N, C-alpha and C positions, 0 to 999 in steps of 0.2 A: 524339628521346627525352628530351633534356635539357629541351626546352620543356615536354614532357608532365610530366616529373618535377617541374619547377619549379611548374607549374600545380597539381599535386596538393598540393605543400607549401603553396602559398598558400591553397588551399581548407581544408587541415587547420588551418593557423594561425588563419584566420578563424573556423573552427568551434570551435576550442579557446577562443578569446577570447569569442565569443558564448555558447557553452555554459556556460562557467564563470560569466560574468556573470549569465546567466539562472538558474543553479542556486543562487546564494548564499542567497536567502530560504529555500529548502528545507533547505539545509545548516544554517542557524541553528535551524530547527525540529528537525532530526535531532540536532543537538548536545545540545539539552535532553532530548529523548526517549531518545536513545541513552545518555546518561549515566545516566538513570533506569533504563533496562533493565539496564545494566551493574551498577548497585548491587543491583538486585533479584536478578539472576542470581548475583552473588557471595554474597548472603545465602542463596540456595538451594543453595549448595555448589559452584558452578562456579568453576574457575580462570580468570584473565583470558585465557589461551591458549585454553581451551575456549570462552569467550565469543566471542573473535575468530573461531574456526573456525565457530561456529554462525552468526555474522553473515555470514561469507563463503559458507557452504554453503546457508543458508536465505534470507538477505536478505529477510525479510518481517517488519516490526516487530510487527504484530498477532499473527502466528503465533508469533513468538518469545516474546512476553509470555505468550501462552496456554500454550505448551509449558513455559515455566519455572514457571508457576502449577501446571500439572498435575504436573510433576516434583516440586515442593515438596510437593504433596498426596499423593505416593506412587502416582501413576497408572502403569500398565504402558505399555510402549513402543507397543503396537498402538493403544490408544485415542488416544494422543498423535499418532501418524501419521495416523490417520483424521480426527481433529478438525482438525489443521492443513491437511490436504488439502481438507477441506470449506470451511474458511475461505478458502483460496487459490483456490478455483474461480472467483472473480470475475476472476482474471487472464485467464481464457479470453475473457471479454467485453471486457476492456480491450485485449487483444492483437488481437482481431478488429476493434475500432474503429480501431486504429492501422495495421492491415495494408494498408489502401487507400492509405496514404501511403508504403509501403515495398515496393511491388511490384518495383521495379528493383534492390533491394539484394541482394547475393550472400548465400548461405546462411550463410557464416562470420560475416560482419558482423551478419546478422540474428540469429543465435544469441547473439552477444555483446550485442546490443541487448536481446533478450528477457530475458536474465538481469537486466538493470537496471531492468525495469519495476516501478514501485510505484504506489500510489494517487496520490501527489503528483507524481511525474515524468510519469505518464500524463496527469494533468489539465493540467499545464503544457505538455507537448509537443503534446497534442491542440489546445489553444488556439492555439499557435504555428503548427502545421500548417494550421489553418483560416484563418489570416491570410495564408497563402501567402508568408511571409517566413522559412521554416524548412526545413531539410533533414535527412536521416538522420545526417549527420556531427555537426551541432549537437545533435541529439537524443541521439546516442550519448554525446557528451561530457557533456551534462547528466546523463544516467543515471549515469554512472560517477564524476562529481564528487560527486554526492550519495551514491553507494555508498561512496566513500572516507570521506566525512564520517560516515556511519553506522557503519562498521566501527571507525574510530578512536575515536569517542565511546563506543561500547559497551565497547571495551577499556579506555579511560580510566576509565569508570565501574566496571569490574571491579577495577581497581587502587585506586580511591578508595573502593570500597564498604566496605572494612575500617575506614575512619575515620568512617563515617556510621552512626548508629544505625538500627535497623529502623524503617521508617515515618516517618523524619524528612523534613521539608520537603514532606510530601504526595506523596512519590515513588510510593507504592502507587496513587495516583490518576492516574498519568501515562497509562496506556492508555485509561482512560475519557475523560480530557481530550482525547486525540488523536482518538478517535472522535467526540466532540462537535464538535470543530472540522471534521472531515471532513463530518459530517452537515450542519452549518450551511452550508458552502460548496456543498453539492449541493442545497439547497432552491431549486428554480427554478420552482416552481409549486404550485398547490393539491394536485395529485395526489401530489406528493412528501410533503407534510404529512400527507395522508390515509393514505398507506402507512405512514408513520412512526408515526402514532397507532395504526393497526391492529396493527402489529408489536409496539409497546410494550405495548398492552393484552393481546394474546394471550400475549406472553412472561410477563407478570405472572401471568395466569390459569393458564397451563400449568405454570409453576414450582411452583404449589401442588399440581399433580396428578401431574407427571412427575418422577422423581428424576434427578439428574445435570444435564448442561448441554444435552441434546438439544432441550429446549424452545426454545432460541435458534434453532437451525436450522429447526425445524418452524414457528415463528411467522414467521420471515423468509421462508420459502418460501411460506407461505399468503398473507402480506401482499403479496409481490411478484407472485404469481399474480393476486390480486384487482386489483392496480394495473394489470397488463397488460390484464385483461379490461375494466376501467373505461376505459382509454385507447382500446381498440378500440371500445367503445360510444360514446365521445365522437366518434371519427373517423367512425363510421357515421352518427351524427346529423348531423354537418356535411355529409357527402355527400348525405344525404337532403334537407337544407335547401337545398343548391345545386340539386338536381334540381327 
């Protein structure tokens, strides 16, 4: 038993070291974006404690920015919940991609891991898993190291927001900048560029016809569907060419 216990400790110490080292680039990004979110949330009327609770309970940067924007605009609770739910549906796809590497993990650890999945941690963990030099312990440490960085930075931004004027330093642009960065890192072929152009064009056109923000979801769904159909068409052409 002592040997087994020592072996587990060694595994966890190695996982903590590797996970923290891998997480620091994400933590740097979260520090900037989290501070920006904290400032914006404070300007919207939230107390630092409320900001911290929101980061703990939601832990989804884009959804938190959207929710704060809607709160500041006077939106009711139901539209905020529905909007953030739709925005976070992408986590179903991310989790399904990671699930093949986590088949042997117990449900308790799996639930703790799932809580910490974000766009950035997903991308980094998936890349490490594919290289066969990663395991669930390291991935779990990475997730929650970045989680701590996010929560701490948003609370710090909440306390510092009272000293920063509204719109200073381009803070209101933080969410847009974050999505541009994510978008650039995911451009891995012409089909991605095509889908992005279609989505952007549809969003601009539909925004002139449809009130509210629903045009974003509609344009994204249409563009993604067309992208899938185009990919299937490409694959079928390749198969026919081989035959």
